[in-house]
N, C-alpha and C positions, 0 to 999 in steps of 0.2 A: 544581553552583552553587558559585561561589567568592565569599566575603564577606570584604572587606578593610577595616580601619578607615581612616578618612581623617585620619590624624595626621601625615602628611608623611614618616614614616620608611619607609613601605612604598610610596612613590610609584612606584618602578621595577616592583615586583611588580604594582601596580594597572594600570600601563600595559601590561604583558605580558598580563595576564588580559583587559583590555578589548579588546585587538586580537585575541586568540584567540576570545573570545565577543563578537563585535561586535554581533550582533542581539539584540533582546529581544522577539521575536515568538513567538507560540504556533503550533505546527504539530502537529496530531493526526491528519492524514490518513495513510493507510497506503500509498497509491500516488501516483505522479506520472503525468501524462498520457501521457508517451512510452512507458515500458516497462510499462504497465498489463497488456497482454495476456500478456506473457511471465511476469510475476510472478504473475498470477492463475492461469494454467495450471499453473505450477510448484506453487502451493499446492493446487490442485484435484487434481493427480495424486499428492499425498501420501496421499490416501484410497485404500484398497485396492479398493473397488468401481469407482472411476473408472479405476484402473490396469487392472483386469480387463476392463472394457469397451473400453479402448483396445487392449489385447492382442487381443481378439476382432476388432476392426476391422482391425488389422494382419494378423492371421492370415487374415482373409477376403479380403484383397487378393491373396493367393497363389491362382493359378488351380487348383492341385491340391487345395486344402483348402476352396475356396469352397462354402459351403452356401446362403447367401441372396444376394440382391442386395447390392451394396456399400452402397447408400443405406439399406437397411433395417437393416443392422448398425450404421451410424453413428447411427441415430435414438435409441437409449437414451442414448448418450453426449451427444448434443446436447441432449436433453430434460433431462438432469441438469446439464450445464455452463452452458447459456445462462441459465436463471433465476438460478443462483447468481452468475454474472458480472453480470447486471443488478442484482441485489440489492447486490453489492459496489460497483458504480458509484454507485448511488443513495445508499448509506450514506456513501461517501467524499465525494461531492459535498455532502451535508448537513454533514459535518464541516468541509469546506473553507469553506462559507458561514458556519458558526458561528465558525471561526477568524478569518475575515475581519472579522466584526462585533466580535469581541473585540480584535483587533489594531488596529482603527481607532476604538475608543472613546476618548473624552477622559478623561484621568486628572488627578488633583490630586497635585502633588508638594509635600510638606511639607519645608521646609528650616529650618535653624536660624534 
């Protein structure tokens, strides 16, 4: 945040800062709608257990090493990832709704 006094001497600095920070809205959401799946999967696979399950799924795709059916091997990974993904969607949507109500509330501006 940049705060500049309104005394006329810093008018050029104020104009540069106001064009760089043009919006004054609150945004606390973590994801956007388009790349949500990729970002969420990237965060989920930072956990070692999810990475291990993914490794087992990939390993089971090879016919020489296949122990179970492919669908059964994917089940633990889906059971862990899907509820977490749904929780993140709901949480982010609630943040979006709250940001929207905050950004569209009427405010009072006190001037000299």
